[in-house]
C-alpha positions as CSV (number, residue, x, y, z in Angstrom):
1,M,-71.2,-46.4,53.0
2,I,-70.3,-46.7,49.3
3,P,-72.5,-49.1,47.4
4,L,-70.7,-52.3,46.2
5,G,-71.6,-51.6,42.6
6,I,-69.7,-48.3,42.7
7,V,-66.7,-49.9,44.4
8,T,-66.7,-52.8,41.8
9,F,-66.9,-50.4,38.9
10,T,-64.1,-48.2,40.3
11,L,-61.8,-51.2,40.8
12,V,-62.5,-52.6,37.3
13,K,-61.9,-49.2,35.8
14,F,-58.6,-48.9,37.7
15,F,-57.4,-52.2,36.3
16,H,-58.7,-51.3,32.9
17,I,-56.7,-48.1,32.8
18,L,-53.6,-49.8,34.3
19,I,-53.7,-52.5,31.6
20,A,-54.2,-49.9,28.9
21,I,-51.1,-48.0,30.1
22,I,-49.1,-51.2,29.9
23,A,-50.4,-52.5,26.5
24,V,-50.3,-49.1,24.8
25,G,-47.0,-48.2,26.4
26,F,-45.3,-51.4,25.1
27,N,-46.7,-50.8,21.6
28,A,-45.6,-47.2,21.6
29,S,-42.0,-48.3,22.4
30,Y,-41.8,-50.5,19.4
31,A,-41.1,-47.6,17.0
32,I,-38.3,-46.4,19.3
33,W,-36.7,-49.9,19.4
34,I,-37.0,-50.4,15.7
35,S,-35.6,-47.0,14.9
36,H,-32.5,-47.7,17.1
37,A,-32.1,-51.2,15.7
38,S,-32.2,-49.9,12.1
39,K,-29.1,-47.8,12.9
40,E,-27.3,-50.9,14.3
41,P,-28.2,-53.8,12.0
42,E,-26.2,-56.2,14.2
43,H,-28.9,-55.7,16.9
44,E,-31.9,-55.8,14.6
45,L,-32.8,-59.5,15.0
46,F,-32.4,-59.3,18.8
47,T,-34.6,-56.2,18.9
48,L,-37.4,-57.7,16.7
49,K,-37.4,-60.9,18.8
50,G,-37.7,-58.8,21.9
51,I,-40.6,-56.8,20.4
52,K,-42.3,-60.2,19.5
53,V,-42.0,-61.3,23.1
54,L,-43.5,-58.0,24.4
55,D,-46.3,-58.2,21.9
56,D,-47.1,-61.9,22.4
57,R,-46.8,-62.0,26.2
58,Y,-47.8,-58.6,27.4
59,A,-49.4,-56.2,24.9
60,N,-51.8,-58.6,23.1
61,P,-53.0,-60.3,26.3
62,G,-53.4,-56.8,27.7
63,Y,-55.6,-55.8,24.8
64,A,-57.7,-59.0,25.4
65,L,-58.0,-58.0,29.1
66,L,-59.0,-54.5,28.0
67,L,-61.9,-55.9,26.0
68,L,-63.0,-58.0,29.0
69,T,-62.7,-55.3,31.6
70,G,-64.3,-52.8,29.2
71,L,-67.3,-55.0,28.6
72,W,-67.6,-55.6,32.3
73,M,-67.7,-51.9,32.9
74,V,-70.4,-51.5,30.2
75,R,-72.4,-54.1,32.0
76,L,-71.9,-52.6,35.4
77,A,-72.8,-49.1,34.2
78,H,-75.7,-50.3,32.1
79,Y,-74.4,-48.7,28.9
80,S,-75.7,-49.7,25.5
81,I,-72.9,-50.4,23.0
82,F,-75.3,-49.8,20.1
83,H,-76.8,-46.6,21.4
84,T,-73.7,-44.9,22.8
85,F,-71.7,-43.3,20.0
86,W,-68.3,-43.2,21.7
87,L,-68.6,-46.8,22.9
88,G,-69.8,-48.4,19.7
89,T,-67.2,-46.5,17.6
90,A,-64.4,-47.4,20.0
91,L,-65.5,-51.1,19.9
92,G,-65.6,-51.0,16.1
93,I,-62.1,-49.5,15.9
94,Y,-60.9,-52.2,18.5
95,V,-62.2,-55.0,16.2
96,A,-60.5,-53.4,13.2
97,T,-57.3,-53.0,15.2
98,A,-57.3,-56.6,16.4
99,L,-57.9,-57.9,12.9
100,L,-55.1,-55.7,11.4
101,A,-52.7,-56.7,14.2
102,A,-53.5,-60.4,13.9
103,L,-53.7,-60.7,10.1
104,V,-51.0,-58.2,9.0
105,Y,-48.7,-56.9,11.8
106,T,-47.9,-60.2,13.5
107,P,-47.2,-62.1,10.3
108,T,-45.1,-59.2,9.1
109,L,-43.0,-59.2,12.2
110,K,-42.6,-63.0,12.0
111,K,-41.5,-62.6,8.3
112,Q,-38.9,-59.9,9.3
113,I,-37.5,-62.2,11.9
114,A,-37.3,-65.1,9.5
115,L,-35.6,-63.0,6.9
116,L,-33.0,-61.8,9.4
117,E,-32.4,-65.3,10.7
118,A,-31.8,-66.4,7.1
119,G,-29.2,-63.6,6.7
120,Q,-31.4,-61.7,4.3
121,G,-31.6,-58.4,6.3
122,R,-30.4,-56.2,3.5
123,T,-32.4,-57.6,0.7
124,P,-35.2,-55.7,-1.2
125,E,-37.6,-58.3,0.2
126,Y,-36.6,-57.5,3.8
127,K,-36.9,-53.7,3.1
128,S,-40.3,-54.2,1.7
129,V,-41.5,-56.3,4.7
130,A,-40.0,-53.8,7.1
131,Q,-41.7,-50.9,5.4
132,R,-45.0,-52.7,5.6
133,G,-44.4,-53.3,9.3
134,T,-43.7,-49.7,9.9
135,F,-46.8,-48.5,8.0
136,V,-49.1,-51.0,9.7
137,G,-47.5,-50.2,13.1
138,M,-48.2,-46.5,12.5
139,L,-51.8,-47.2,11.4
140,L,-52.4,-49.4,14.5
141,G,-51.0,-46.5,16.6
142,V,-53.5,-44.1,15.1
143,F,-56.3,-46.6,15.8
144,V,-55.3,-47.0,19.4
145,I,-55.0,-43.2,19.9
146,A,-58.5,-42.9,18.5
147,I,-59.8,-45.4,20.9
148,V,-58.1,-43.7,23.9
149,F,-59.5,-40.3,22.7
150,L,-63.1,-41.8,22.6
151,M,-62.7,-43.4,26.0
152,V,-61.4,-40.2,27.6
153,T,-63.6,-37.6,25.9
154,K,-66.8,-39.7,25.5
155,P,-68.2,-37.5,22.7
156,A,-72.0,-37.6,22.3
157,L,-72.6,-37.3,18.6
C-alpha cells in the first residue's frame, strides 16, 4: 500500500504541473496574438482585450495557485526554501516576476487598450507603450523559463 503522504504529494504535483502548463501556455501565446494583431490593426483592440481576459482570469490566478501548490509540496517534502538553492532562487524569481507583472506589464496592457479605445493606436505614445509591453513581456518570459528550468533540473549549487 502506498503511504498517504506520497499519494498526496503526487496529486499536488500533478495539479501544480497542470496549472503551470495552462498559465505558462497562455502567457506564451500572447506574443503570437500580438504579432498577428500588429499586422492587422483593425483587430488589435480586440486582441489586447482578449489577452487581458486570459491574463486576469486564467494566467494570473494560475500563477497564484502555482505558489500555493508549490508551497504545499515544499511542506509535504520537508524542503527548506532557505537551504535549497533551486527552490529559493525560483521563489525569488517568482516574486520578481509577480512584481514586474503587477506593477509594469498589467498597467502597460491597460494603457495600450485605453489608447486604442481613444483612437490613438498609431501615435508615438502608443508605439512607446507597445514597445514597453513587448520588452517587459519578453523579460517575464525569460523569468518564467528560468523558474521552469530550476523546477525541472533542481541544480544543487
